[in-house]
Each structure stands twice: as structure tokens, then as C-alpha cells.
C-alpha positions in Angstrom: -0.4 -1.7 8.2 0.8 -1.6 4.6 4.0 -3.4 5.5 2.0 -6.2 7.2 -0.2 -6.5 4.1 2.8 -6.8 1.8 4.5 -9.4 4.1 1.3 -11.5 4.3 1.0 -11.5 0.5 4.6 -12.8 0.1 4.7 -11.5 -3.5 5.2 -8.0 -4.7 1.9 -6.1 -5.1 0.9 -3.3 -7.5 -0.4 -0.1 -6.1 -4.0 -0.7 -7.3 -4.0 -4.1 -5.6 -2.8 -2.6 -2.3 -5.4 0.2 -2.5 -8.2 -2.3 -3.4 -7.3 -4.6 -0.5 -7.2 -1.8 2.0 -10.6 -0.5 0.9 -12.2 -3.9 0.6 -11.1 -5.1 4.0 -11.7 -1.6 5.5 -8.2 -1.7 7.1 -8.0 2.1 7.5 -10.5 4.7 8.6 -9.8 8.0 6.9 -11.4 11.4 6.3 -9.0 12.2 3.5 -10.7 13.5 0.3 -8.1 11.6 -1.7 -6.8 8.5 0.2 -4.9 7.3 -2.9 -2.5 10.2 -2.6 -2.0 9.6 1.1 -1.2 6.0 0.5 1.2 6.8 -2.4 3.0 9.2 -0.2 3.2 6.8 2.7 4.6 4.0 0.5 7.1 6.2 -1.3 8.6 7.6 2.0 8.7 4.4 4.0 12.1 2.8 4.5 10.4 -0.6 5.1 8.7 -0.8 1.7 10.9 -1.4 -1.4 9.9 -0.6 -5.0 10.6 -3.6 -7.3 9.1 -2.2 -10.5 6.9 0.6 -11.8 4.1 0.8 -9.2 5.0 -2.5 -7.7 6.1 -2.8 -4.1 7.3 -5.4 -1.5 8.1 -5.4 2.1 
């Protein structure tokens, strides 16, 4: 889902932008107390998402 979001945007996105978009569009249903940590962990461990700057990612 995060990869699809980054590909659709076609530009690198900062982590707060990714988080805000997911929450605004309600793309993920979660029961996590701290979804930001879950998202950070997912992004950092994914081989399909590349870090292009401090807190900025692209697919």
C-alpha cells in the first residue's frame, strides 16, 4: 500500500506526508496504539522503498 502511494505520487514524499495521506484517506485499519512507529518500521525494512534523504522516501 505504501509502495503504491509513493508510485502514484511520482515524487519523493516525506514521512509526515505519507502518514497524513494514509490517515486522511483511511487506507489502513489498525488497532495499533502508535501507528507511526509501525509505518516507520515498515518503510525502513522494505526493499521496495528507497530512502532519498532524511525522512524522504520513494518507490
